[in-house]
C-alpha positions in Angstrom: -11.3 -15.9 -18.1 -14.9 -17.1 -17.8 -16.2 -14.7 -15.2 -18.4 -11.8 -16.3 -17.2 -8.3 -15.5 -20.0 -5.8 -15.4 -20.1 -2.7 -17.6 -18.5 0.2 -15.8 -20.0 3.7 -15.5 -17.5 6.5 -16.3 -19.5 9.2 -14.6 -18.1 8.7 -11.0 -14.4 9.2 -11.2 -13.7 7.9 -7.6 -15.7 4.7 -8.4 -13.8 4.4 -11.6 -10.4 4.8 -9.9 -11.3 2.0 -7.4 -12.4 -0.3 -10.2 -9.2 0.4 -12.2 -7.1 -0.3 -9.1 -8.9 -3.7 -8.5 -8.5 -4.7 -12.1 -4.8 -3.7 -12.1 -4.3 -6.0 -9.0 -6.1 -8.9 -10.8 -4.0 -8.4 -14.0 -0.7 -8.3 -11.9 -1.7 -11.4 -10.1 -2.3 -13.2 -13.4 1.1 -12.2 -14.9 4.3 -14.1 -14.3 7.7 -13.0 -15.5 10.1 -15.8 -16.2 13.7 -16.2 -17.0 14.6 -16.7 -20.7 14.0 -20.3 -21.7 11.7 -21.1 -18.8 8.0 -21.7 -19.0 5.2 -22.3 -16.5 5.4 -25.8 -15.0 8.7 -26.7 -16.6 10.9 -26.5 -13.5 8.8 -25.5 -10.5 5.4 -25.4 -9.0 5.6 -22.0 -7.4 5.9 -18.8 -9.5 6.1 -15.2 -8.5 3.6 -12.8 -10.0 4.3 -9.4 -11.4 3.5 -7.6 -8.1 5.3 -10.1 -5.8 2.5 -12.6 -5.1 2.8 -16.3 -5.7 0.8 -18.9 -7.6 1.0 -22.7 -7.6 0.7 -24.7 -10.8 0.5 -28.4 -11.4 1.8 -28.0 -14.9 1.8 -25.6 -17.9 -0.3 -27.5 -20.4 -3.9 -27.5 -21.3 -5.9 -29.3 -18.6 -3.4 -28.4 -15.9 -4.5 -26.1 -13.0 -3.4 -22.8 -11.4 -4.0 -22.1 -7.7 -3.9 -19.0 -5.7 -3.7 -19.3 -1.9 -7.5 -19.2 -1.5 -7.8 -22.1 -3.9 -5.0 -24.1 -2.1 -6.3 -23.6 1.4 -10.0 -22.8 1.2 -11.4 -25.4 -1.1 -12.1 -23.0 -3.9 -12.0 -24.7 -7.4 -8.6 -24.2 -9.1 -8.3 -22.3 -12.4 -8.1 -24.7 -15.3 -5.9 -24.0 -18.3 -8.2 -24.3 -21.3 -5.9 -23.0 -24.1 -2.2 -22.4 -24.4 -1.3 -19.6 -26.8 2.3 -19.9 -27.7 3.7 -16.5 -28.4 7.2 -15.3 -29.5 7.9 -13.8 -26.1 6.2 -16.5 -23.9 2.9 -18.1 -23.3 -0.6 -16.8 -22.8 -3.1 -19.1 -21.1 -6.8 -19.0 -21.2 -8.2 -20.2 -17.8 -11.8 -20.8 -16.9 -11.9 -18.4 -14.0 -9.8 -15.9 -12.0 -7.0 -17.0 -9.7 -8.0 -16.3 -6.1 -5.4 -14.3 -4.1 -4.5 -15.0 -0.4 -7.0 -13.9 2.2 -4.8 -14.7 5.2 -2.3 -12.3 6.8 0.9 -13.5 8.4 -0.6 -12.8 11.8 -3.7 -14.9 11.1 -1.5 -17.9 10.0 0.4 -17.7 13.3 -2.8 -17.4 15.3 -4.6 -20.2 13.5 -1.7 -22.7 14.0 -1.1 -23.5 17.7 2.5 -24.5 17.1 3.3 -20.8 16.7 1.6 -19.5 19.8 4.9 -18.7 21.6 6.4 -16.8 18.6 3.1 -14.9 18.1 3.0 -14.0 21.8 6.6 -12.6 21.6 5.8 -10.6 18.5 2.5 -9.2 19.7 4.0 -8.2 23.1 5.6 -5.0 21.6 2.1 -3.4 21.7 2.9 -2.7 25.4 3.7 0.9 24.8 3.6 1.7 28.5 6.6 -0.5 29.1 8.4 0.8 26.0 7.9 4.4 27.2 9.0 3.6 30.7 12.3 2.3 29.6 13.0 5.2 27.3 11.7 4.1 23.9 10.0 7.2 22.8 6.5 7.4 21.3 6.9 11.0 20.1 6.4 11.4 16.4 9.4 12.9 14.5 9.3 15.2 11.4 8.7 12.1 9.2 5.6 11.1 11.3 7.2 8.0 12.9 8.5 7.3 16.4 11.2 5.2 18.0 8.5 2.8 19.1 7.6 2.1 15.5 11.0 0.3 15.2 9.8 -2.2 17.8 6.2 -2.8 16.7 5.7 -6.1 14.8 2.0 -6.3 14.4 -0.5 -3.5 14.0 -3.9 -2.8 12.6 -3.3 1.0 12.2 -2.2 2.4 8.8 -0.2 5.6 8.8 0.6 8.0 11.7 -0.6 11.3 13.1 -3.8 12.9 11.9 -3.8 10.7 8.7 -3.7 7.3 10.5 -6.5 4.8 9.8 -7.6 2.4 12.5 -8.5 -1.2 11.6 -7.3 -0.7 8.1 -6.5 -4.4 7.4 -8.0 -7.9 7.6 -6.9 -8.3 11.2 -3.4 -7.0 11.8 -0.3 -6.6 9.6 3.4 -6.8 9.9 4.5 -3.2 10.4 7.9 -3.6 8.9 6.5 -4.7 5.5 6.6 -2.1 2.8 4.7 -3.1 -0.4 7.1 -5.9 -1.2 7.4 -9.7 -0.8 9.0 -11.4 2.2 9.7 -14.7 3.9 9.0 -15.6 7.5 11.0 -18.5 9.0 8.5 -19.0 11.9 9.9 -20.8 15.0 7.4 -23.3 16.4 7.0 -23.8 20.1 9.8 -26.3 20.3 12.1 -23.8 18.6 11.0 -21.1 21.1 11.7 -23.4 24.0 15.3 -23.7 22.7 15.6 -19.9 22.2 14.5 -19.2 25.8 16.9 -21.8 27.0 19.6 -20.0 25.1 19.0 -16.7 26.9 16.1 -15.1 25.0 14.0 -13.0 27.4 10.2 -13.1 27.5 7.5 -10.7 28.3 6.7 -12.3 31.7 10.3 -11.4 32.8 9.9 -7.9 31.4 6.6 -7.3 33.0 7.8 -8.5 36.4 10.7 -6.0 36.4 8.5 -3.3 35.1 5.9 -3.8 37.9 8.7 -3.9 40.5 10.2 -0.7 39.0 6.9 1.2 39.4 7.0 0.5 43.1 10.7 1.1 43.6 11.7 4.4 45.3 15.5 4.2 44.9 16.2 6.2 41.7 19.5 4.4 41.0 17.7 1.0 41.2 15.0 2.2 38.9 17.5 3.3 36.3 19.2 0.0 36.6 15.9 -1.7 36.0 15.2 0.4 33.0 18.6 -0.4 31.5 18.0 -4.1 32.1 14.7 -4.0 30.4 15.9 -1.9 27.4 18.5 -4.6 26.8 16.0 -7.4 27.1 13.4 -5.7 24.9 16.0 -5.0 22.2 17.1 -8.6 22.2 13.5 -9.8 21.8 12.9 -7.3 19.0 16.1 -8.4 17.2 15.1 -12.0 17.5 11.7 -11.5 16.0 12.9 -9.3 13.1 15.8 -11.7 12.3 13.2 -14.4 11.3 11.7 -12.1 8.6 13.5 -11.9 5.3 13.1 -9.6 2.3 12.1 -11.5 -0.8 9.7 -14.5 -0.8 11.3 -17.9 -1.2 9.5 -21.2 -1.6 10.8 -24.8 -1.2 10.6 -26.0 -4.8 12.5 -28.1 -7.4 14.8 -25.2 -8.2 15.6 -22.4 -5.7 17.4 -19.2 -6.3 20.1 -19.4 -3.7 22.1 -16.5 -2.3 22.5 -14.1 0.6 19.3 -12.5 1.7 18.7 -9.5 4.0 16.6 -10.0 7.1 14.5 -7.2 8.7 17.0 -7.0 11.6 19.9 -4.6 11.7 23.2 -4.2 13.5 24.1 -1.2 15.7 25.0 0.9 12.7 21.9 0.1 10.7 23.3 -2.6 8.4 20.9 -5.4 7.8 21.8 -8.9 9.1 21.9 -11.6 6.4 21.1 -15.2 6.0 22.4 -17.5 3.3 19.8 -19.7 1.5 20.3 -22.7 -0.8 17.8 -25.3 -1.9 16.2 -27.5 -4.5 14.3 -30.8 -4.5 11.5 -29.2 -2.4 13.8 -28.0 0.2 15.3 -24.7 1.5 18.5 -24.7 3.6 18.9 -21.5 5.7 22.3 -20.8 7.2 22.1 -18.3 10.1 24.9 -16.1 11.5 26.2 -18.8 13.8 26.7 -21.0 10.7 23.9 -23.4 11.7 21.9 -24.8 8.7 18.1 -25.1 9.0 16.4 -27.4 6.5 12.8 -26.7 5.4 11.3 -29.7 3.7 8.1 -29.2 1.8 7.6 -32.9 1.5 7.2 -33.2 5.3 3.4 -33.2 6.0 3.9 -32.6 9.7 5.4 -29.1 9.1 3.8 -26.0 7.7 5.8 -24.9 4.7 5.3 -22.7 1.6 2.3 -20.9 3.1 1.2 -18.0 1.0 0.0 -14.9 2.9 -0.9 -11.3 2.0 -1.1 -8.3 4.3 -3.6 -5.8 2.9 -3.8 -2.1 3.7 -7.2 -0.6 2.9 -8.3 3.0 2.3 -10.5 3.1 5.4 -11.7 0.9 8.3 -12.0 -2.7 7.0 -15.8 -2.6 7.6 -16.2 0.3 5.1 -13.1 0.0 2.9 -13.6 0.3 -0.9 -10.1 -0.2 -2.2 -6.7 -1.7 -1.5 -4.2 1.1 -0.7 -1.2 -1.3 -0.8 -0.2 -4.8 0.2 2.7 -7.1 0.9 3.1 -10.8 0.3 4.9 -13.3 2.5 5.9 -17.0 2.4 5.7 -18.7 5.8 7.8 -21.7 6.7 7.9 -23.5 10.0 11.3 -24.1 11.6 12.0 -26.3 14.6 15.3 -24.6 15.6 15.5 -20.9 16.1 17.8 -18.8 13.9 20.8 -17.4 15.7 21.7 -13.8 15.0 25.1 -14.0 16.6 28.1 -16.3 16.3 28.0 -17.5 20.0 24.6 -19.2 19.6 23.2 -17.0 22.3 20.6 -14.3 22.4 22.4 -12.3 25.1 26.1 -11.4 24.9 26.5 -11.8 28.7 26.2 -15.6 28.6 28.8 -16.6 26.0 30.6 -19.2 28.1 29.7 -22.8 28.5 29.3 -22.5 32.2 26.9 -19.6 31.9 24.9 -21.4 29.2 24.4 -24.4 31.5 23.4 -22.1 34.3 20.9 -20.3 32.1 19.4 -23.6 30.9 19.0 -24.9 34.4 17.3 -21.6 35.4 14.9 -21.7 32.5 13.9 -25.3 33.3 13.4 -24.3 37.0 11.2 -21.4 35.9 9.1 -23.5 33.6 8.6 -26.1 36.3 7.4 -23.3 38.7 5.0 -21.9 36.1 3.4 -25.4 35.6 2.5 -25.6 39.3 
């Protein structure tokens, strides 16, 4: 690599540890493990790095280029392959400068693209700890330093819990469910969210209205009924959000490793809910629990697909951080239909019949019309 790395002093052990950590991250990002018989650029454009990140290549020969996310999206010059060293156990490439890792979090991608405003609003609403506490979702830390509310939080900027927690320990905010791994987010755009709300998905406006009324209600029985109603709604919203996150990053490419993949949503006994994914020819086909297939087409320029992101956790406040404590990678794909996490294509079990679906859709349309006044 052509960039100059300065001589390191071995006298400051803390400084040395930070430098070694950074160099290890760079080396991991420049190492790709392939299946036997495969080589860079032979079948695909996207390749997973040793620590779960992703790079894009336009070929595996001298003169071709390698892109990290910052090079794909931020106009930074790609890394050019200058020499291909053919070894017995693979290839080693000399490139003219380092590959630039992602500098965008999942949250930032959702916020920077207006078509995801509704999904981001739904995910970020779980920061309303006053509502969660009121309906009985406890914020008390257990012996492991976590609380029941942690199971509902989607985005946070706080790393750790209790006395050891660090505020503002990331670029902006991270996905709390991520755990030093690689993931996929099938991000519903606003059109998909409209369909989800029409199919019974609650929203934070509904929740806040009941919560406000409950604070003023003096009949204890009615208050308990309100809390029960909100607990059901908030759980449905959480399950919806988490079902769109999947363990393991998948990219729409020429060849796709199909199979059954776990989402970050769970059933009532703690078993993860799965989606089935197939693909190839620059497409992913995701089958949800209702059997509906959702096609992600990377050749469609009107949709955001194959977006590389990285959620970093730092060793202190982002303004003074000196090292990466850990990180997780995520591929983001726009979908125009929401994923169903139940067979009845509803987001609430109470409205499973055709008549009730029609009623719910009419009520949603009426509510939206009032909100536009």
